[in-house]
C-alpha positions as CSV (number, residue, x, y, z in Angstrom):
1,X,-47.1,69.6,-139.4
2,X,-50.5,68.7,-138.1
3,X,-50.2,65.2,-139.4
4,X,-46.9,64.8,-137.7
5,X,-48.4,65.8,-134.3
6,X,-51.4,63.5,-134.8
7,X,-49.0,60.6,-135.8
8,X,-46.9,61.2,-132.6
9,X,-50.1,61.2,-130.5
10,X,-51.3,58.0,-132.2
11,X,-48.0,56.3,-131.5
12,X,-48.0,57.4,-127.8
13,X,-51.6,56.2,-127.5
14,X,-50.8,52.8,-129.0
15,X,-47.7,52.4,-126.8
16,X,-49.7,53.2,-123.7
17,X,-52.4,50.7,-124.8
18,X,-49.7,48.0,-125.4
19,X,-48.2,48.6,-122.0
20,X,-51.6,48.6,-120.2
21,X,-52.7,45.4,-122.1
22,X,-49.4,43.7,-121.2
23,X,-49.7,44.6,-117.5
24,X,-53.3,43.3,-117.5
25,X,-52.3,40.0,-118.9
26,X,-49.5,39.5,-116.5
27,X,-51.5,40.5,-113.4
28,X,-51.9,37.7,-110.9
29,X,-55.3,36.8,-109.6
30,X,-56.1,38.0,-106.1
31,X,-55.5,35.4,-103.4
32,X,-58.9,34.7,-101.7
33,X,-57.3,33.0,-98.7
34,X,-54.3,30.9,-97.8
35,X,-54.0,28.5,-94.9
36,X,-51.7,25.7,-93.7
37,X,-53.7,22.5,-93.2
38,X,-52.1,19.5,-91.6
39,X,-51.1,17.6,-88.5
40,X,-47.9,17.2,-86.5
41,X,-45.9,15.3,-89.2
42,X,-45.4,15.5,-92.9
43,X,-48.7,16.0,-94.9
44,X,-49.0,16.8,-98.6
45,X,-51.8,17.9,-100.9
46,X,-51.6,16.4,-104.4
47,X,-55.0,17.4,-105.7
48,X,-57.5,20.2,-105.2
49,X,-61.0,20.5,-106.8
50,X,-63.7,23.1,-106.3
51,X,-67.1,21.7,-105.2
52,X,-70.6,22.5,-106.1
53,X,-71.1,24.4,-102.8
54,X,-68.2,26.7,-103.5
55,X,-65.8,24.9,-101.2
56,X,-62.8,22.7,-102.0
57,X,-61.8,19.1,-101.6
58,X,-58.1,18.5,-101.0
59,X,-56.5,15.1,-101.5
60,X,-53.1,13.8,-100.6
61,X,-51.4,11.9,-97.9
62,X,-50.5,12.2,-94.2
63,X,-48.0,10.8,-91.8
64,X,-49.6,12.6,-88.8
65,X,-51.3,11.3,-85.8
66,X,-54.4,13.1,-84.5
67,X,-53.2,16.7,-84.3
68,X,-53.9,20.0,-85.9
69,X,-56.5,19.5,-88.6
70,X,-56.0,15.7,-88.6
71,X,-58.9,13.9,-86.7
72,X,-58.1,10.2,-87.5
73,X,-55.0,8.3,-86.5
74,X,-52.9,5.8,-88.4
75,X,-50.4,3.6,-86.6
76,X,-47.4,4.5,-88.7
77,X,-46.5,5.2,-92.3
78,X,-48.6,7.3,-94.6
79,X,-52.2,7.0,-95.7
80,X,-54.6,8.8,-98.0
81,X,-56.0,12.0,-96.5
82,X,-59.0,13.9,-97.8
83,X,-60.1,17.3,-96.4
84,X,-63.2,19.3,-97.3
85,X,-63.0,23.0,-96.7
86,X,-65.5,25.8,-97.2
87,X,-65.1,28.7,-99.7
88,X,-63.3,30.6,-96.9
89,X,-60.9,27.7,-96.1
90,X,-62.5,26.5,-93.0
91,X,-62.3,22.7,-92.5
92,X,-65.7,20.9,-92.6
93,X,-64.4,17.3,-92.4
94,X,-61.4,15.1,-93.1
95,X,-61.1,11.4,-93.7
96,X,-58.0,9.1,-93.5
97,X,-58.1,6.0,-95.7
98,X,-55.5,3.2,-95.3
99,X,-53.6,1.4,-92.6
100,X,-50.3,3.1,-92.9
101,X,-48.4,-0.2,-92.5
102,X,-49.2,-1.4,-96.1
103,X,-46.6,0.9,-97.6
104,X,-46.8,4.5,-98.5
105,X,-50.2,5.4,-99.9
106,X,-50.3,8.6,-102.0
107,X,-53.6,10.0,-103.2
108,X,-53.1,11.8,-106.6
109,X,-56.7,12.8,-107.7
110,X,-60.1,13.4,-106.2
111,X,-63.7,13.7,-107.5
112,X,-66.8,15.2,-106.0
113,X,-69.6,12.6,-105.4
114,X,-73.2,13.3,-106.4
115,X,-74.1,14.0,-102.8
116,X,-71.4,16.7,-102.5
117,X,-68.9,14.6,-100.7
């Protein structure tokens, strides 16, 4: 009889352990921050990397004129757009590359330079 009770306790313990382990594996990481970054038109981020200072570099493209987080203008069309943000999501700088009239430029990857840019 004692073995039967011990066995039931063991089974209950193992089931509880499995449920806890399963829930831990499925738990989503906590969101540190979320923010909309862009201008007055369609902007898209295609690449994000973390930087050595704890911030992030976002790379993609923009159709926006100077507005919102966009500080450089293009005449029309879309150009590469790179944005550097702090670990808290605050914009440090942005850079638009391209003329906009040479077609639709879409940045798909970014790398941090040796000087942190």
